[in-house]
mmCIF entry with sequence, helices, sheets and N, C-alpha, C, O atoms, coordinates in Angstrom:
data_MODEL
# 
_entry.id   MODEL 
# 
_entity.id                         1 
_entity.type                       polymer 
_entity.pdbx_number_of_molecules   1 
# 
_entity_poly.entity_id                      1 
_entity_poly.type                           'polypeptide(L)' 
_entity_poly.nstd_linkage                   no 
_entity_poly.nstd_monomer                   no 
_entity_poly.pdbx_seq_one_letter_code       
;(UNK)(UNK)(UNK)(UNK)(UNK)(UNK)(UNK)(UNK)(UNK)(UNK)(UNK)(UNK)(UNK)(UNK)(UNK)(UNK)
(UNK)(UNK)(UNK)(UNK)(UNK)(UNK)(UNK)(UNK)(UNK)(UNK)(UNK)(UNK)(UNK)(UNK)(UNK)(UNK)
(UNK)(UNK)(UNK)(UNK)(UNK)(UNK)(UNK)(UNK)(UNK)(UNK)(UNK)(UNK)(UNK)(UNK)(UNK)(UNK)
(UNK)(UNK)(UNK)
;
_entity_poly.pdbx_seq_one_letter_code_can   XXXXXXXXXXXXXXXXXXXXXXXXXXXXXXXXXXXXXXXXXXXXXXXXXXX 
_entity_poly.pdbx_strand_id                 A 
# 
loop_
_entity_poly_seq.entity_id 
_entity_poly_seq.num 
_entity_poly_seq.mon_id 
_entity_poly_seq.hetero 
1 1  UNK n 
1 2  UNK n 
1 3  UNK n 
1 4  UNK n 
1 5  UNK n 
1 6  UNK n 
1 7  UNK n 
1 8  UNK n 
1 9  UNK n 
1 10 UNK n 
1 11 UNK n 
1 12 UNK n 
1 13 UNK n 
1 14 UNK n 
1 15 UNK n 
1 16 UNK n 
1 17 UNK n 
1 18 UNK n 
1 19 UNK n 
1 20 UNK n 
1 21 UNK n 
1 22 UNK n 
1 23 UNK n 
1 24 UNK n 
1 25 UNK n 
1 26 UNK n 
1 27 UNK n 
1 28 UNK n 
1 29 UNK n 
1 30 UNK n 
1 31 UNK n 
1 32 UNK n 
1 33 UNK n 
1 34 UNK n 
1 35 UNK n 
1 36 UNK n 
1 37 UNK n 
1 38 UNK n 
1 39 UNK n 
1 40 UNK n 
1 41 UNK n 
1 42 UNK n 
1 43 UNK n 
1 44 UNK n 
1 45 UNK n 
1 46 UNK n 
1 47 UNK n 
1 48 UNK n 
1 49 UNK n 
1 50 UNK n 
1 51 UNK n 
# 
_struct_asym.id          A 
_struct_asym.entity_id   1 
# 
_struct_conf.conf_type_id            HELX_P 
_struct_conf.id                      HELX_P1 
_struct_conf.pdbx_PDB_helix_id       AA1 
_struct_conf.beg_label_comp_id       UNK 
_struct_conf.beg_label_asym_id       A 
_struct_conf.beg_label_seq_id        16 
_struct_conf.pdbx_beg_PDB_ins_code   ? 
_struct_conf.end_label_comp_id       UNK 
_struct_conf.end_label_asym_id       A 
_struct_conf.end_label_seq_id        25 
_struct_conf.pdbx_end_PDB_ins_code   ? 
_struct_conf.beg_auth_comp_id        UNK 
_struct_conf.beg_auth_asym_id        A 
_struct_conf.beg_auth_seq_id         16 
_struct_conf.end_auth_comp_id        UNK 
_struct_conf.end_auth_asym_id        A 
_struct_conf.end_auth_seq_id         25 
_struct_conf.pdbx_PDB_helix_class    1 
_struct_conf.details                 ? 
_struct_conf.pdbx_PDB_helix_length   10 
# 
_struct_conf_type.id          HELX_P 
_struct_conf_type.criteria    ? 
_struct_conf_type.reference   ? 
# 
_struct_sheet.id               AA1 
_struct_sheet.type             ? 
_struct_sheet.number_strands   3 
_struct_sheet.details          ? 
# 
loop_
_struct_sheet_order.sheet_id 
_struct_sheet_order.range_id_1 
_struct_sheet_order.range_id_2 
_struct_sheet_order.offset 
_struct_sheet_order.sense 
AA1 1 2 ? anti-parallel 
AA1 2 3 ? anti-parallel 
# 
loop_
_struct_sheet_range.sheet_id 
_struct_sheet_range.id 
_struct_sheet_range.beg_label_comp_id 
_struct_sheet_range.beg_label_asym_id 
_struct_sheet_range.beg_label_seq_id 
_struct_sheet_range.pdbx_beg_PDB_ins_code 
_struct_sheet_range.end_label_comp_id 
_struct_sheet_range.end_label_asym_id 
_struct_sheet_range.end_label_seq_id 
_struct_sheet_range.pdbx_end_PDB_ins_code 
_struct_sheet_range.beg_auth_comp_id 
_struct_sheet_range.beg_auth_asym_id 
_struct_sheet_range.beg_auth_seq_id 
_struct_sheet_range.end_auth_comp_id 
_struct_sheet_range.end_auth_asym_id 
_struct_sheet_range.end_auth_seq_id 
AA1 1 UNK A 4  ? UNK A 12 ? UNK A 4  UNK A 12 
AA1 2 UNK A 41 ? UNK A 49 ? UNK A 41 UNK A 49 
AA1 3 UNK A 29 ? UNK A 35 ? UNK A 29 UNK A 35 
# 
loop_
_atom_site.group_PDB 
_atom_site.id 
_atom_site.type_symbol 
_atom_site.label_atom_id 
_atom_site.label_alt_id 
_atom_site.label_comp_id 
_atom_site.label_asym_id 
_atom_site.label_entity_id 
_atom_site.label_seq_id 
_atom_site.pdbx_PDB_ins_code 
_atom_site.Cartn_x 
_atom_site.Cartn_y 
_atom_site.Cartn_z 
_atom_site.occupancy 
_atom_site.B_iso_or_equiv 
_atom_site.pdbx_formal_charge 
_atom_site.auth_seq_id 
_atom_site.auth_comp_id 
_atom_site.auth_asym_id 
_atom_site.auth_atom_id 
_atom_site.pdbx_PDB_model_num 
ATOM 1   N N  . UNK A 1 1  ? -87.182 174.151 -82.623  1.00 0.00 ? 1  UNK A N  1 
ATOM 2   C CA . UNK A 1 1  ? -86.163 173.890 -83.616  1.00 0.00 ? 1  UNK A CA 1 
ATOM 3   C C  . UNK A 1 1  ? -85.675 172.442 -83.461  1.00 0.00 ? 1  UNK A C  1 
ATOM 4   O O  . UNK A 1 1  ? -85.435 171.977 -82.346  1.00 0.00 ? 1  UNK A O  1 
ATOM 5   N N  . UNK A 1 2  ? -85.535 171.753 -84.565  1.00 0.00 ? 2  UNK A N  1 
ATOM 6   C CA . UNK A 1 2  ? -85.053 170.366 -84.555  1.00 0.00 ? 2  UNK A CA 1 
ATOM 7   C C  . UNK A 1 2  ? -83.566 170.305 -84.268  1.00 0.00 ? 2  UNK A C  1 
ATOM 8   O O  . UNK A 1 2  ? -82.803 171.185 -84.667  1.00 0.00 ? 2  UNK A O  1 
ATOM 9   N N  . UNK A 1 3  ? -83.166 169.254 -83.571  1.00 0.00 ? 3  UNK A N  1 
ATOM 10  C CA . UNK A 1 3  ? -81.751 168.972 -83.342  1.00 0.00 ? 3  UNK A CA 1 
ATOM 11  C C  . UNK A 1 3  ? -81.450 167.648 -84.006  1.00 0.00 ? 3  UNK A C  1 
ATOM 12  O O  . UNK A 1 3  ? -82.274 166.734 -83.982  1.00 0.00 ? 3  UNK A O  1 
ATOM 13  N N  . UNK A 1 4  ? -80.268 167.538 -84.601  1.00 0.00 ? 4  UNK A N  1 
ATOM 14  C CA . UNK A 1 4  ? -79.905 166.381 -85.401  1.00 0.00 ? 4  UNK A CA 1 
ATOM 15  C C  . UNK A 1 4  ? -78.673 165.701 -84.856  1.00 0.00 ? 4  UNK A C  1 
ATOM 16  O O  . UNK A 1 4  ? -77.821 166.338 -84.236  1.00 0.00 ? 4  UNK A O  1 
ATOM 17  N N  . UNK A 1 5  ? -78.579 164.406 -85.088  1.00 0.00 ? 5  UNK A N  1 
ATOM 18  C CA . UNK A 1 5  ? -77.337 163.667 -84.860  1.00 0.00 ? 5  UNK A CA 1 
ATOM 19  C C  . UNK A 1 5  ? -76.902 163.103 -86.202  1.00 0.00 ? 5  UNK A C  1 
ATOM 20  O O  . UNK A 1 5  ? -77.730 162.860 -87.080  1.00 0.00 ? 5  UNK A O  1 
ATOM 21  N N  . UNK A 1 6  ? -75.609 162.898 -86.355  1.00 0.00 ? 6  UNK A N  1 
ATOM 22  C CA . UNK A 1 6  ? -75.044 162.489 -87.641  1.00 0.00 ? 6  UNK A CA 1 
ATOM 23  C C  . UNK A 1 6  ? -74.263 161.192 -87.497  1.00 0.00 ? 6  UNK A C  1 
ATOM 24  O O  . UNK A 1 6  ? -73.751 160.868 -86.426  1.00 0.00 ? 6  UNK A O  1 
ATOM 25  N N  . UNK A 1 7  ? -74.186 160.465 -88.595  1.00 0.00 ? 7  UNK A N  1 
ATOM 26  C CA . UNK A 1 7  ? -73.555 159.150 -88.602  1.00 0.00 ? 7  UNK A CA 1 
ATOM 27  C C  . UNK A 1 7  ? -72.859 158.978 -89.952  1.00 0.00 ? 7  UNK A C  1 
ATOM 28  O O  . UNK A 1 7  ? -73.438 159.292 -90.992  1.00 0.00 ? 7  UNK A O  1 
ATOM 29  N N  . UNK A 1 8  ? -71.642 158.490 -89.942  1.00 0.00 ? 8  UNK A N  1 
ATOM 30  C CA . UNK A 1 8  ? -70.881 158.219 -91.168  1.00 0.00 ? 8  UNK A CA 1 
ATOM 31  C C  . UNK A 1 8  ? -70.578 156.732 -91.185  1.00 0.00 ? 8  UNK A C  1 
ATOM 32  O O  . UNK A 1 8  ? -70.089 156.179 -90.200  1.00 0.00 ? 8  UNK A O  1 
ATOM 33  N N  . UNK A 1 9  ? -70.873 156.076 -92.323  1.00 0.00 ? 9  UNK A N  1 
ATOM 34  C CA . UNK A 1 9  ? -70.666 154.633 -92.406  1.00 0.00 ? 9  UNK A CA 1 
ATOM 35  C C  . UNK A 1 9  ? -70.094 154.255 -93.764  1.00 0.00 ? 9  UNK A C  1 
ATOM 36  O O  . UNK A 1 9  ? -70.445 154.868 -94.772  1.00 0.00 ? 9  UNK A O  1 
ATOM 37  N N  . UNK A 1 10 ? -69.215 153.253 -93.808  1.00 0.00 ? 10 UNK A N  1 
ATOM 38  C CA . UNK A 1 10 ? -68.721 152.773 -95.094  1.00 0.00 ? 10 UNK A CA 1 
ATOM 39  C C  . UNK A 1 10 ? -69.808 151.983 -95.825  1.00 0.00 ? 10 UNK A C  1 
ATOM 40  O O  . UNK A 1 10 ? -70.641 151.332 -95.194  1.00 0.00 ? 10 UNK A O  1 
ATOM 41  N N  . UNK A 1 11 ? -69.794 152.045 -97.142  1.00 0.00 ? 11 UNK A N  1 
ATOM 42  C CA . UNK A 1 11 ? -70.696 151.254 -97.988  1.00 0.00 ? 11 UNK A CA 1 
ATOM 43  C C  . UNK A 1 11 ? -69.841 150.329 -98.835  1.00 0.00 ? 11 UNK A C  1 
ATOM 44  O O  . UNK A 1 11 ? -69.219 150.786 -99.794  1.00 0.00 ? 11 UNK A O  1 
ATOM 45  N N  . UNK A 1 12 ? -69.789 149.050 -98.515  1.00 0.00 ? 12 UNK A N  1 
ATOM 46  C CA . UNK A 1 12 ? -68.990 148.124 -99.311  1.00 0.00 ? 12 UNK A CA 1 
ATOM 47  C C  . UNK A 1 12 ? -69.560 147.971 -100.717 1.00 0.00 ? 12 UNK A C  1 
ATOM 48  O O  . UNK A 1 12 ? -70.760 148.147 -100.929 1.00 0.00 ? 12 UNK A O  1 
ATOM 49  N N  . UNK A 1 13 ? -68.709 147.648 -101.662 1.00 0.00 ? 13 UNK A N  1 
ATOM 50  C CA . UNK A 1 13 ? -69.115 147.513 -103.064 1.00 0.00 ? 13 UNK A CA 1 
ATOM 51  C C  . UNK A 1 13 ? -70.193 146.452 -103.266 1.00 0.00 ? 13 UNK A C  1 
ATOM 52  O O  . UNK A 1 13 ? -71.053 146.613 -104.132 1.00 0.00 ? 13 UNK A O  1 
ATOM 53  N N  . UNK A 1 14 ? -70.167 145.382 -102.495 1.00 0.00 ? 14 UNK A N  1 
ATOM 54  C CA . UNK A 1 14 ? -71.063 144.257 -102.742 1.00 0.00 ? 14 UNK A CA 1 
ATOM 55  C C  . UNK A 1 14 ? -72.419 144.349 -102.040 1.00 0.00 ? 14 UNK A C  1 
ATOM 56  O O  . UNK A 1 14 ? -73.329 143.604 -102.404 1.00 0.00 ? 14 UNK A O  1 
ATOM 57  N N  . UNK A 1 15 ? -72.596 145.246 -101.033 1.00 0.00 ? 15 UNK A N  1 
ATOM 58  C CA . UNK A 1 15 ? -73.880 145.310 -100.319 1.00 0.00 ? 15 UNK A CA 1 
ATOM 59  C C  . UNK A 1 15 ? -74.299 146.731 -99.926  1.00 0.00 ? 15 UNK A C  1 
ATOM 60  O O  . UNK A 1 15 ? -74.748 146.924 -98.796  1.00 0.00 ? 15 UNK A O  1 
ATOM 61  N N  . UNK A 1 16 ? -74.177 147.717 -100.789 1.00 0.00 ? 16 UNK A N  1 
ATOM 62  C CA . UNK A 1 16 ? -74.534 149.071 -100.341 1.00 0.00 ? 16 UNK A CA 1 
ATOM 63  C C  . UNK A 1 16 ? -76.014 149.216 -99.984  1.00 0.00 ? 16 UNK A C  1 
ATOM 64  O O  . UNK A 1 16 ? -76.344 149.893 -99.011  1.00 0.00 ? 16 UNK A O  1 
ATOM 65  N N  . UNK A 1 17 ? -76.901 148.599 -100.745 1.00 0.00 ? 17 UNK A N  1 
ATOM 66  C CA . UNK A 1 17 ? -78.333 148.706 -100.476 1.00 0.00 ? 17 UNK A CA 1 
ATOM 67  C C  . UNK A 1 17 ? -78.712 148.104 -99.145  1.00 0.00 ? 17 UNK A C  1 
ATOM 68  O O  . UNK A 1 17 ? -79.532 148.664 -98.417  1.00 0.00 ? 17 UNK A O  1 
ATOM 69  N N  . UNK A 1 18 ? -78.124 146.970 -98.818  1.00 0.00 ? 18 UNK A N  1 
ATOM 70  C CA . UNK A 1 18 ? -78.426 146.312 -97.545  1.00 0.00 ? 18 UNK A CA 1 
ATOM 71  C C  . UNK A 1 18 ? -77.998 147.188 -96.366  1.00 0.00 ? 18 UNK A C  1 
ATOM 72  O O  . UNK A 1 18 ? -78.715 147.282 -95.370  1.00 0.00 ? 18 UNK A O  1 
ATOM 73  N N  . UNK A 1 19 ? -76.842 147.823 -96.477  1.00 0.00 ? 19 UNK A N  1 
ATOM 74  C CA . UNK A 1 19 ? -76.361 148.691 -95.405  1.00 0.00 ? 19 UNK A CA 1 
ATOM 75  C C  . UNK A 1 19 ? -77.283 149.898 -95.256  1.00 0.00 ? 19 UNK A C  1 
ATOM 76  O O  . UNK A 1 19 ? -77.644 150.264 -94.138  1.00 0.00 ? 19 UNK A O  1 
ATOM 77  N N  . UNK A 1 20 ? -77.666 150.519 -96.371  1.00 0.00 ? 20 UNK A N  1 
ATOM 78  C CA . UNK A 1 20 ? -78.550 151.682 -96.306  1.00 0.00 ? 20 UNK A CA 1 
ATOM 79  C C  . UNK A 1 20 ? -79.922 151.312 -95.757  1.00 0.00 ? 20 UNK A C  1 
ATOM 80  O O  . UNK A 1 20 ? -80.486 152.054 -94.952  1.00 0.00 ? 20 UNK A O  1 
ATOM 81  N N  . UNK A 1 21 ? -80.458 150.188 -96.176  1.00 0.00 ? 21 UNK A N  1 
ATOM 82  C CA . UNK A 1 21 ? -81.760 149.747 -95.662  1.00 0.00 ? 21 UNK A CA 1 
ATOM 83  C C  . UNK A 1 21 ? -81.713 149.470 -94.166  1.00 0.00 ? 21 UNK A C  1 
ATOM 84  O O  . UNK A 1 21 ? -82.650 149.812 -93.445  1.00 0.00 ? 21 UNK A O  1 
ATOM 85  N N  . UNK A 1 22 ? -80.635 148.857 -93.693  1.00 0.00 ? 22 UNK A N  1 
ATOM 86  C CA . UNK A 1 22 ? -80.494 148.559 -92.271  1.00 0.00 ? 22 UNK A CA 1 
ATOM 87  C C  . UNK A 1 22 ? -80.518 149.848 -91.447  1.00 0.00 ? 22 UNK A C  1 
ATOM 88  O O  . UNK A 1 22 ? -81.219 149.931 -90.439  1.00 0.00 ? 22 UNK A O  1 
ATOM 89  N N  . UNK A 1 23 ? -79.755 150.845 -91.875  1.00 0.00 ? 23 UNK A N  1 
ATOM 90  C CA . UNK A 1 23 ? -79.709 152.104 -91.127  1.00 0.00 ? 23 UNK A CA 1 
ATOM 91  C C  . UNK A 1 23 ? -81.002 152.899 -91.303  1.00 0.00 ? 23 UNK A C  1 
ATOM 92  O O  . UNK A 1 23 ? -81.412 153.613 -90.388  1.00 0.00 ? 23 UNK A O  1 
ATOM 93  N N  . UNK A 1 24 ? -81.643 152.789 -92.454  1.00 0.00 ? 24 UNK A N  1 
ATOM 94  C CA . UNK A 1 24 ? -82.928 153.436 -92.651  1.00 0.00 ? 24 UNK A CA 1 
ATOM 95  C C  . UNK A 1 24 ? -83.976 152.918 -91.687  1.00 0.00 ? 24 UNK A C  1 
ATOM 96  O O  . UNK A 1 24 ? -84.800 153.686 -91.190  1.00 0.00 ? 24 UNK A O  1 
ATOM 97  N N  . UNK A 1 25 ? -83.952 151.614 -91.417  1.00 0.00 ? 25 UNK A N  1 
ATOM 98  C CA . UNK A 1 25 ? -84.875 151.024 -90.449  1.00 0.00 ? 25 UNK A CA 1 
ATOM 99  C C  . UNK A 1 25 ? -84.646 151.569 -89.041  1.00 0.00 ? 25 UNK A C  1 
ATOM 100 O O  . UNK A 1 25 ? -85.556 151.566 -88.212  1.00 0.00 ? 25 UNK A O  1 
ATOM 101 N N  . UNK A 1 26 ? -83.431 152.035 -88.780  1.00 0.00 ? 26 UNK A N  1 
ATOM 102 C CA . UNK A 1 26 ? -83.090 152.608 -87.476  1.00 0.00 ? 26 UNK A CA 1 
ATOM 103 C C  . UNK A 1 26 ? -83.400 154.107 -87.415  1.00 0.00 ? 26 UNK A C  1 
ATOM 104 O O  . UNK A 1 26 ? -83.130 154.758 -86.405  1.00 0.00 ? 26 UNK A O  1 
ATOM 105 N N  . UNK A 1 27 ? -83.963 154.650 -88.492  1.00 0.00 ? 27 UNK A N  1 
ATOM 106 C CA . UNK A 1 27 ? -84.358 156.055 -88.506  1.00 0.00 ? 27 UNK A CA 1 
ATOM 107 C C  . UNK A 1 27 ? -83.364 157.006 -89.142  1.00 0.00 ? 27 UNK A C  1 
ATOM 108 O O  . UNK A 1 27 ? -83.574 158.218 -89.133  1.00 0.00 ? 27 UNK A O  1 
ATOM 109 N N  . UNK A 1 28 ? -82.273 156.468 -89.701  1.00 0.00 ? 28 UNK A N  1 
ATOM 110 C CA . UNK A 1 28 ? -81.275 157.325 -90.337  1.00 0.00 ? 28 UNK A CA 1 
ATOM 111 C C  . UNK A 1 28 ? -81.711 157.695 -91.747  1.00 0.00 ? 28 UNK A C  1 
ATOM 112 O O  . UNK A 1 28 ? -82.255 156.863 -92.473  1.00 0.00 ? 28 UNK A O  1 
ATOM 113 N N  . UNK A 1 29 ? -81.473 158.943 -92.131  1.00 0.00 ? 29 UNK A N  1 
ATOM 114 C CA . UNK A 1 29 ? -81.785 159.447 -93.459  1.00 0.00 ? 29 UNK A CA 1 
ATOM 115 C C  . UNK A 1 29 ? -80.476 159.737 -94.187  1.00 0.00 ? 29 UNK A C  1 
ATOM 116 O O  . UNK A 1 29 ? -79.582 160.385 -93.642  1.00 0.00 ? 29 UNK A O  1 
ATOM 117 N N  . UNK A 1 30 ? -80.372 159.254 -95.421  1.00 0.00 ? 30 UNK A N  1 
ATOM 118 C CA . UNK A 1 30 ? -79.166 159.473 -96.220  1.00 0.00 ? 30 UNK A CA 1 
ATOM 119 C C  . UNK A 1 30 ? -79.071 160.929 -96.632  1.00 0.00 ? 30 UNK A C  1 
ATOM 120 O O  . UNK A 1 30 ? -80.039 161.501 -97.133  1.00 0.00 ? 30 UNK A O  1 
ATOM 121 N N  . UNK A 1 31 ? -77.909 161.530 -96.425  1.00 0.00 ? 31 UNK A N  1 
ATOM 122 C CA . UNK A 1 31 ? -77.659 162.915 -96.812  1.00 0.00 ? 31 UNK A CA 1 
ATOM 123 C C  . UNK A 1 31 ? -76.779 162.961 -98.056  1.00 0.00 ? 31 UNK A C  1 
ATOM 124 O O  . UNK A 1 31 ? -77.051 163.723 -98.984  1.00 0.00 ? 31 UNK A O  1 
ATOM 125 N N  . UNK A 1 32 ? -75.715 162.139 -98.077  1.00 0.00 ? 32 UNK A N  1 
ATOM 126 C CA . UNK A 1 32 ? -74.765 162.183 -99.193  1.00 0.00 ? 32 UNK A CA 1 
ATOM 127 C C  . UNK A 1 32 ? -73.967 160.887 -99.239  1.00 0.00 ? 32 UNK A C  1 
ATOM 128 O O  . UNK A 1 32 ? -73.734 160.245 -98.215  1.00 0.00 ? 32 UNK A O  1 
ATOM 129 N N  . UNK A 1 33 ? -73.555 160.517 -100.442 1.00 0.00 ? 33 UNK A N  1 
ATOM 130 C CA . UNK A 1 33 ? -72.622 159.406 -100.642 1.00 0.00 ? 33 UNK A CA 1 
ATOM 131 C C  . UNK A 1 33 ? -71.419 159.950 -101.392 1.00 0.00 ? 33 UNK A C  1 
ATOM 132 O O  . UNK A 1 33 ? -71.563 160.665 -102.384 1.00 0.00 ? 33 UNK A O  1 
ATOM 133 N N  . UNK A 1 34 ? -70.221 159.603 -100.908 1.00 0.00 ? 34 UNK A N  1 
ATOM 134 C CA . UNK A 1 34 ? -68.985 159.995 -101.580 1.00 0.00 ? 34 UNK A CA 1 
ATOM 135 C C  . UNK A 1 34 ? -68.105 158.763 -101.765 1.00 0.00 ? 34 UNK A C  1 
ATOM 136 O O  . UNK A 1 34 ? -68.246 157.796 -101.017 1.00 0.00 ? 34 UNK A O  1 
ATOM 137 N N  . UNK A 1 35 ? -67.203 158.776 -102.739 1.00 0.00 ? 35 UNK A N  1 
ATOM 138 C CA . UNK A 1 35 ? -66.277 157.653 -102.896 1.00 0.00 ? 35 UNK A CA 1 
ATOM 139 C C  . UNK A 1 35 ? -65.389 157.510 -101.657 1.00 0.00 ? 35 UNK A C  1 
ATOM 140 O O  . UNK A 1 35 ? -64.967 158.503 -101.065 1.00 0.00 ? 35 UNK A O  1 
ATOM 141 N N  . UNK A 1 36 ? -65.116 156.273 -101.280 1.00 0.00 ? 36 UNK A N  1 
ATOM 142 C CA . UNK A 1 36 ? -64.213 156.026 -100.152 1.00 0.00 ? 36 UNK A CA 1 
ATOM 143 C C  . UNK A 1 36 ? -62.802 156.442 -100.543 1.00 0.00 ? 36 UNK A C  1 
ATOM 144 O O  . UNK A 1 36 ? -62.401 156.263 -101.693 1.00 0.00 ? 36 UNK A O  1 
ATOM 145 N N  . UNK A 1 37 ? -62.048 156.992 -99.603  1.00 0.00 ? 37 UNK A N  1 
ATOM 146 C CA . UNK A 1 37 ? -60.698 157.450 -99.942  1.00 0.00 ? 37 UNK A CA 1 
ATOM 147 C C  . UNK A 1 37 ? -59.762 156.331 -100.402 1.00 0.00 ? 37 UNK A C  1 
ATOM 148 O O  . UNK A 1 37 ? -58.811 156.584 -101.142 1.00 0.00 ? 37 UNK A O  1 
ATOM 149 N N  . UNK A 1 38 ? -60.026 155.094 -99.967  1.00 0.00 ? 38 UNK A N  1 
ATOM 150 C CA . UNK A 1 38 ? -59.143 153.985 -100.352 1.00 0.00 ? 38 UNK A CA 1 
ATOM 151 C C  . UNK A 1 38 ? -59.642 153.249 -101.598 1.00 0.00 ? 38 UNK A C  1 
ATOM 152 O O  . UNK A 1 38 ? -59.017 152.278 -102.024 1.00 0.00 ? 38 UNK A O  1 
ATOM 153 N N  . UNK A 1 39 ? -60.759 153.696 -102.191 1.00 0.00 ? 39 UNK A N  1 
ATOM 154 C CA . UNK A 1 39 ? -61.257 153.109 -103.426 1.00 0.00 ? 39 UNK A CA 1 
ATOM 155 C C  . UNK A 1 39 ? -61.975 151.779 -103.275 1.00 0.00 ? 39 UNK A C  1 
ATOM 156 O O  . UNK A 1 39 ? -62.149 151.063 -104.261 1.00 0.00 ? 39 UNK A O  1 
ATOM 157 N N  . UNK A 1 40 ? -62.394 151.432 -102.069 1.00 0.00 ? 40 UNK A N  1 
ATOM 158 C CA . UNK A 1 40 ? -63.039 150.138 -101.848 1.00 0.00 ? 40 UNK A CA 1 
ATOM 159 C C  . UNK A 1 40 ? -64.552 150.247 -101.683 1.00 0.00 ? 40 UNK A C  1 
ATOM 160 O O  . UNK A 1 40 ? -65.168 149.374 -101.072 1.00 0.00 ? 40 UNK A O  1 
ATOM 161 N N  . UNK A 1 41 ? -65.133 151.263 -102.198 1.00 0.00 ? 41 UNK A N  1 
ATOM 162 C CA . UNK A 1 41 ? -66.576 151.443 -102.080 1.00 0.00 ? 41 UNK A CA 1 
ATOM 163 C C  . UNK A 1 41 ? -66.899 152.905 -101.918 1.00 0.00 ? 41 UNK A C  1 
ATOM 164 O O  . UNK A 1 41 ? -66.339 153.760 -102.605 1.00 0.00 ? 41 UNK A O  1 
ATOM 165 N N  . UNK A 1 42 ? -67.811 153.189 -101.001 1.00 0.00 ? 42 UNK A N  1 
ATOM 166 C CA . UNK A 1 42 ? -68.241 154.561 -100.781 1.00 0.00 ? 42 UNK A CA 1 
ATOM 167 C C  . UNK A 1 42 ? -68.444 154.792 -99.282  1.00 0.00 ? 42 UNK A C  1 
ATOM 168 O O  . UNK A 1 42 ? -68.367 153.873 -98.466  1.00 0.00 ? 42 UNK A O  1 
ATOM 169 N N  . UNK A 1 43 ? -68.707 156.055 -98.961  1.00 0.00 ? 43 UNK A N  1 
ATOM 170 C CA . UNK A 1 43 ? -68.988 156.444 -97.591  1.00 0.00 ? 43 UNK A CA 1 
ATOM 171 C C  . UNK A 1 43 ? -70.330 157.163 -97.593  1.00 0.00 ? 43 UNK A C  1 
ATOM 172 O O  . UNK A 1 43 ? -70.563 158.050 -98.415  1.00 0.00 ? 43 UNK A O  1 
ATOM 173 N N  . UNK A 1 44 ? -71.211 156.780 -96.674  1.00 0.00 ? 44 UNK A N  1 
ATOM 174 C CA . UNK A 1 44 ? -72.535 157.393 -96.571  1.00 0.00 ? 44 UNK A CA 1 
ATOM 175 C C  . UNK A 1 44 ? -72.567 158.310 -95.350  1.00 0.00 ? 44 UNK A C  1 
ATOM 176 O O  . UNK A 1 44 ? -72.116 157.946 -94.265  1.00 0.00 ? 44 UNK A O  1 
ATOM 177 N N  . UNK A 1 45 ? -73.108 159.497 -95.555  1.00 0.00 ? 45 UNK A N  1 
ATOM 178 C CA . UNK A 1 45 ? -73.311 160.458 -94.478  1.00 0.00 ? 45 UNK A CA 1 
ATOM 179 C C  . UNK A 1 45 ? -74.805 160.474 -94.194  1.00 0.00 ? 45 UNK A C  1 
ATOM 180 O O  . UNK A 1 45 ? -75.608 160.695 -95.101  1.00 0.00 ? 45 UNK A O  1 
ATOM 181 N N  . UNK A 1 46 ? -75.184 160.241 -92.944  1.00 0.00 ? 46 UNK A N  1 
ATOM 182 C CA . UNK A 1 46 ? -76.577 160.096 -92.587  1.00 0.00 ? 46 UNK A CA 1 
ATOM 183 C C  . UNK A 1 46 ? -76.914 160.990 -91.402  1.00 0.00 ? 46 UNK A C  1 
ATOM 184 O O  . UNK A 1 46 ? -76.033 161.401 -90.646  1.00 0.00 ? 46 UNK A O  1 
ATOM 185 N N  . UNK A 1 47 ? -78.225 161.291 -91.248  1.00 0.00 ? 47 UNK A N  1 
ATOM 186 C CA . UNK A 1 47 ? -78.674 162.083 -90.116  1.00 0.00 ? 47 UNK A CA 1 
ATOM 187 C C  . UNK A 1 47 ? -80.018 161.565 -89.643  1.00 0.00 ? 47 UNK A C  1 
ATOM 188 O O  . UNK A 1 47 ? -80.741 160.903 -90.388  1.00 0.00 ? 47 UNK A O  1 
ATOM 189 N N  . UNK A 1 48 ? -80.348 161.873 -88.390  1.00 0.00 ? 48 UNK A N  1 
ATOM 190 C CA . UNK A 1 48 ? -81.686 161.634 -87.863  1.00 0.00 ? 48 UNK A CA 1 
ATOM 191 C C  . UNK A 1 48 ? -81.943 162.636 -86.751  1.00 0.00 ? 48 UNK A C  1 
ATOM 192 O O  . UNK A 1 48 ? -81.017 163.136 -86.114  1.00 0.00 ? 48 UNK A O  1 
ATOM 193 N N  . UNK A 1 49 ? -83.200 162.913 -86.537  1.00 0.00 ? 49 UNK A N  1 
ATOM 194 C CA . UNK A 1 49 ? -83.583 163.869 -85.520  1.00 0.00 ? 49 UNK A CA 1 
ATOM 195 C C  . UNK A 1 49 ? -83.336 163.271 -84.136  1.00 0.00 ? 49 UNK A C  1 
ATOM 196 O O  . UNK A 1 49 ? -83.628 162.101 -83.889  1.00 0.00 ? 49 UNK A O  1 
ATOM 197 N N  . UNK A 1 50 ? -82.796 164.091 -83.246  1.00 0.00 ? 50 UNK A N  1 
ATOM 198 C CA . UNK A 1 50 ? -82.570 163.645 -81.865  1.00 0.00 ? 50 UNK A CA 1 
ATOM 199 C C  . UNK A 1 50 ? -83.894 163.515 -81.154  1.00 0.00 ? 50 UNK A C  1 
ATOM 200 O O  . UNK A 1 50 ? -84.809 164.312 -81.358  1.00 0.00 ? 50 UNK A O  1 
ATOM 201 N N  . UNK A 1 51 ? -83.984 162.511 -80.325  1.00 0.00 ? 51 UNK A N  1 
ATOM 202 C CA . UNK A 1 51 ? -85.226 162.291 -79.550  1.00 0.00 ? 51 UNK A CA 1 
ATOM 203 C C  . UNK A 1 51 ? -85.357 163.301 -78.438  1.00 0.00 ? 51 UNK A C  1 
ATOM 204 O O  . UNK A 1 51 ? -86.332 163.270 -77.687  1.00 0.00 ? 51 UNK A O  1 
# 
């Protein structure tokens, strides 16, 4: 059975793709994006399999 670790990161309005690409290179997979509570962008929820 796979075990997962999770990561939550802010996505600024001006560079969301760059942030997602950076974490994707580290093995993180995007699960969901939601609006940030303060209205300054979004929040990305990510996961990757534990080594």
